[in-house]
N, C-alpha and C positions, 0 to 999 in steps of 0.2 A: 890194354893201352895205358900209356902214361905220358904226362906232359914233360916238356923240357924244364930244366932247373930254374929258368927265369919266370915260369908260370906259377901263380899261387896254387897251392895243393888242395885247398878246400873251399867251402863256402864262406864268404866274408859278409858281415852285416852291412847293409846299405842304410845310410842315415836319412835319405830323402825317398819317400815312397809316394807313388801316385794316389794312394789311398791313405790319408792321414791315420796313423795308428796301426797300419798293417805292417807287421814285422817282416822285413824283406832281406834276403841274402842272395849273393851271386858269385859266380866264378867266371871270369872273362879270360879268353885266350886271344892270341894274335891270329888274325885272318880266320875267324870262325865262319863256318859255312851256314850256320843257323843258330838260333837260340832256343833251347829247350826250357819251357816253363813247366815246373813240376808242381802238381797239385796233390797234396797228401790226403789220406783217408781218415777215418775216425780214430780218435785218440792218438794221433801221430803229430808230427811237426815237420816243418820244412827242412830242418837239419838232418832228417833221416835220409835225404837224397845226397849227402856229402860223398858217400862212397861211390856213387854213380858219377857225380860231377867230376871228382878228382881224377878219374880214369880217362877222360876224354881229351883227345888232341884235336877234335873237329868242331865241337859245339861250345857255345856259351851256355851256362846253366843259371837259371833263376829259380829260386825256391822261396816259399813264404809260409808263415804260420797263418792258416785260415782264420778268419774272424771267429773269436770265441776260444781259440786255442793258444796256449803258451804266450808268446810275446804280443799276440793280437787279442788277448782275452777281453780287453776293454771295449771292443767293437761289437755292435749289434745293429739291427736285429740279425738273428741267425737263420735266415731263410735261404732256400736254394737259389732264389733269384739274386739275393745279395752276394752269395758266393760267385755266381756267374758274372755279376757286374764287376766284382773285384778282379777276376781273371781277365775280363775284357779290358779293364783299365791297365793291367800289367802288359797285355799284348799291345795296346796302343803305345805304351812307353817304349816297346822294343821295335816297332815297325820301321823306324829310321835306320836301325842297325842291319836289317835284313830279314830273311824268312824266319817264321816262328813255328815251333812244334809244341803242341800241348801233350804233356805226359801226365796222365792221371792215374793214381793208384787207388783202387777200391772206390770209395765214395767220390774221391777226386776225379775219377774217370767219368762219373756221371756229370759232374760239373763241367768237365772239358767237352763232353759231347753236347750238352745243352748250350754251352757258350759258342761252339762252332756252328750249331744250327741257328742260333740267334744272330751271329755275325760271321758269315761264311768267309770273309776276307781276313779274319783275325788270325788265322793259322793256316799253314799250308799242309799240315799233317796232324792227325790226332792219334795218340796211342793210349789205350785204356787197358789197365791190367786188373783182371778179375773184378770188374766193376759190377755192382748189383743193378740189374735192370728187371725188376720184378714184373713190370707190365709186359715185358717181352716173354719171359718165362719165370713163373713163380717157383721158388725153391722150397721143397718140402722141408719143414723144420719143426722141431719140438721145443723151440725156445719159448720160455715163459713170457707172459705179457710184460710190457714195460711198466715199471713203477714210476712214481713222480719224484724219486730220490736220485738226483744226478750223480752223487758220489757213489752210491751203491751200484748204479748202472756202469760207471767207469770201472770199478773194481771187477764186476762180473764180466764185462767185455774184455778186459785185459786178461783175466784168467782163462777165458774161453779162446781168445785169439792167439795168445802167446802160451801161457801155461800157468798152472797153480804155483809150481816151483819158482818160476821167474818172478811172479808177484811177491812171493815170500822173500826172495833175494833182494828186492828193492829196499833202499833205505826209507826211513819214515818220511824224509823230505821228498824223495822221489814218488812215494805213494801219494803224498799230499798234492804234488804237482799234477799227477794223473787225475786225482779226484776233482781238482779245480777245473779240469777240462771237461768234467761231467756234463755241465749244461750244454756245451756245444755238441758233445757226443749224443746226448739225449735228443737234441734237435735233429741231428743227422738220422738217427734211428727212427724217430717219429715220422720224419719225412718219408722214409722208405716204407714204413708200415701203414702209412695213411691211405694208400691205394689211389692217391691222386696224382702221383708223379708219372708223367707220360710225355716225353718229347718224341715227336714223330720222326723216327730214324729215316723214314723215306725222304724227309726234307734235308737230310745231311748231304752237303755238297762238297765236303772236304774228304780227301782220302783218309781212311781210318783203318787202324789195325787193332783188333781186340785180342789181347794176349791172356793166356791162362797157363797155370802149371798142370802137372800130371799127377796131382795128389789124389786124396781119397774121394773128392767130389768132381774128378775130371769128367765123368760121364755127364754130369749136369752141364758143365761148360761146353762140352762137345755138342749137346743138343741145343744149347743157347747159341752156339756158333752157327749151327745150321739155320736157325731162325734169323740171325743177324744177316747172314749172306742173302737169304731170301728177301729180307726187308730192303736191302740196298746193295747193289753191286759194288759200290765204293768201299764197302766194309770187308776187309780180309780178316781171317781168324788164324791164329797160330798157337800151338801148344809148346811150352817149354819143358824139356826133359829135366827131371830132378829139381824142379823149381817149386817152392811153396808160395804161400800167399804174400810173404814179405820178400819177394824176389829182389827188390831194390837194395835190400840189406844182405841177403844171403847169396844172391847170384848176380852181383852188379856187372861183372865182366860179360856174362852171357846176355844180360839185358841190354847192355850198351852195344854189343855186337848186333843185336836185333834192331836197335834204333838206327845204327849206321846203315845196315842193309836196307831197311825200309825207306829211309830217307833217300838213299841212292836210287832205289827202284822208283820212288815217287818222282824224283827229278827226271829220270829217264823217260817216264811216261807222259810228262808234260809237253 
């Protein structure tokens, strides 16, 4: 999908944010049927959703740097509840424009789910992509214990999630930028490994789609999907063929098609 020539092609910075200090960007189109608010995962930033946003002829897109990351580094504290509150503030900003969809990638999906549970009217659809839900199904892992060095954890995380070669190709400035996001990343990882994160998915009243790729840990996601369906009939699960963890970057057309289809199905069922 592509927009007409009179539409902006990417995400554009917004000067006024409902959360002071939260770096916000958007792409607006004429006659949008809904607004997709994108919530990024660990060591990412709102700009990574630009490929997805520029392909849509149907939706407005809003993306932001979560507190502690990139343009929002000055904000704290870095708690899950504060991330939820930020998302709900953005949803409230959009309510006058029409329906809202939460799209959360990885840790961002956890935030989206918790926000929808806390405020069922904040969004009409939640889509979470490969979001960690350790209280639903713990994933076996040989990852070492976290250190107290956020710069070290940022580098280790990037090398593990992207590749060693990709890290080596980064400029020194880009490496430093990732390291500066280390405290926010460490907070995300500590939250997940604390064993205390648990929003009751049975309380979810918003139609939800849990998406995952078909990569090397697809079997884990399939089992997780079975548990999610059992926890709440409003949760659907779908596997994307040939999609990796960064599907919003590597498979934006496929991902946007799923958002389109799921929104249409949601509207038909109301």
